[in-house]
C-alpha positions, 0 to 999 in steps of 0.5 A: 828143802826146797818142798812143792807144796800143792792143795786141792783146796775144793778141801773143807779144811786145805786152805787152814791146813795150807797155811800152817804147813806154810808157815811151819815149813818157812820157819824150819829154813825151807823152801816153799813152792806152791804149786797150783793146777795138780787135780781136776784133770790133767796137770798144769806144766808149770806144775809139775816143772815146779815139783819137778824143782823141789825136793819133795811133793806136800800134798793136803787132800783126800784118798784121792788128791794124795794118789794122784799129787802120789802119782806124778811125784812117782814119774818125777821120782820124787818123795811125797808127804801126804795132809789128810784133808778129806775123810779117810785119809789112809795115803795120808803120812800127816793129820791136821793134827800133827802137822809139828812133825813138818818140822822133820822135813828141814831134818831130812829125818824121816823114814820114806815107804815104796808102793807098787805101781801097776802099769794099764796098756789098752791095745785099740785097732792101730791105736795104744793106750797107757796108764799108771793106776796106784788105786787100782783099774777097773772094767765095768759096765753100764748099770745093771748090765753083766759083761763077758772077758775074757783073762789069760795069766801069763801064758795061758788060753786064757778062760770066760766070764761072767761078771758087772765087771773086776777090778786090778789092785795094789798093795794101797787101792788094796783098802778102797775099792777091792775093799768094798768088793769084798777083796783082802788087806793087803800092807801096803808095801808088799809087792802084788798083783789083786784080782777080784771080780765083781759080782760074778755069775758064778758059785765062786767069788773069790780074789787071787793075789798075783806074782808081780812078774805075771801079766794079767791080759783081758780080752774085750768080748762084744756086751750087749752094753757099754764096758769103760775102763775106769784108772785110779777113779780118774775120767773112764776110758769106753771099751770097744769088741778086740781090745785088749787090756793087760796090766804089768807091775810098773816100772816107778815106785810111789814113795811115801814118806812116814814121819810118825812109827803108827802100825799099818793095821793100827791106822788101817782100823781106826781109819774103819771105825772112824768111817763107822 
């Protein structure tokens, strides 16, 4: 078993978790390879090649780290296991006190949880940009500015909305920003898209859950302030008048390794109580 280990050493617990994880993996006969340079910007080519040559990816850090690693692993069709070295760790499969469970990797003794990704395309004039989200894609304005946007569902002509912004979340992202904005909690193994407006200028403030076959198309009209797209909390992209955004189910799956039998709702309650 060849395992790529990618820690985010900015996190306080990451170095200690990494040292212990490497010792456990090597004692079980696994070949552990450090993949440096996956985080903090475009991933280094050498790090991606190291992951591609391994059987799975072990990501050590917080939720942002694990989400970033899971997207890289999804593009390579590799499973990923997150070790929580951050705060909440909704996407982590192992806590620091459970590292002994890593010995099961040598026996391939795990179950796999496939999670839907979200594809986002931005058509701006003659250019086209593509993004992959595992948590959410957020369209928002400058501070204290309301934006207008026109959203079409499938082939319908679309409707115009006014709000501080909106987000399209995956089930994995339903416990992140979407939850704070009033969106529903959705089990991460389901396939759907969750639309949630941010402070809409309307008497109706409801999230809508769409089937995975649905495509949502948003046109950006002229606005008084600047409008941005942010995918999974990464660097924002400024949108222009006339830009057209499409949101639809991604072709790739995030493959999360599970080493425990913890129930999703038990984990949810535990994490939310810990954050209070």
